[in-house]
Residue, then its C-alpha position, 0 to 999 in steps of 0.5 A: m770358473d767352470a760349471i762344476e766349480r760353480v756348482q761346488s761353490a753353491i753347495t759349499m755355500v749352502e752347507e756353510a750357511r746359518s741354519v734356521p732354528l728348529s727347521a731344516s732351512c738355512v739362510v744364504h745370500r740370495g744375490e751371491l747364490l744366484e750369481i754363482l748359479e747363473g755363472a754355472r748355467t752360462a758355463l754349462p753349455v760351453d763346458f758341455d760343448r767342450a766335453q762333447r768335443i773331447l768325447r768325439e776327439q776321444e772316439r776318433i783317437l780310439e778309432d785311430a788307435r784301433l786302426s793302428a793296432d790292427n795295422l800293426i797286428a797285420l804287419a806282425r802277422e805278415e812278418v811272422a809268416q815271412m819268418v816262418e816261410q824263410t825258416e821253411i825255405v832254410s829247412a828245405a834248403r838244408k834237406e836238399a843240401q843233405r840229399i845232394l851231399g849224400e848223392v855226392e858221397n855215394d857217387t864218390k864211393r862208387e867212382r872210388d870203387d870203380c877206380d880201385a877195381y880198374i887199378d886192381s884189374r890193371l895190376a892183375t894184368l901186369e902180374v900175369i905179364l910179369n909172371k909170364t916174363l919171369e917164366v920166360v926169364h927162368r926158361g932162358r936162364d935154364r937154357l943158358g945154364g944147360i948150354e953152359e953145361k953142354h959147353a963145359l962137357s964138350e970142352l972136357s971131351e976135347 
């Protein structure tokens, strides 16, 4: 039995003891009560030592828990910072990609417009050449038509 159980046993013994008539006193067996109290006295230092060890151990465990919690909080903060940084990096990369795509679209449109302008100028040149060629063909045909008429007139006059 530990000290608390022994003290509780002594209290129970006194509570259950026969009372002395017309008095607040009671009759208890001296030897039994002294044995219980002596056991409590010898158990108290052992129990107090055990309680102090438990309290020291509790303080050490609590300190370890505080340190562990602080470390976990620090790690969590680092992870959050990394996640935020990664989010910022991803966001910046997306913005950069959008900017590059915009530049590429602008360059593509400009190059397409340049290509269209070049083709249009080449077609215009070809059109001028073909118009001149057509004029030459018309003049040639007109001349040929005139020669045949002269030739036909010359045959009639013969």
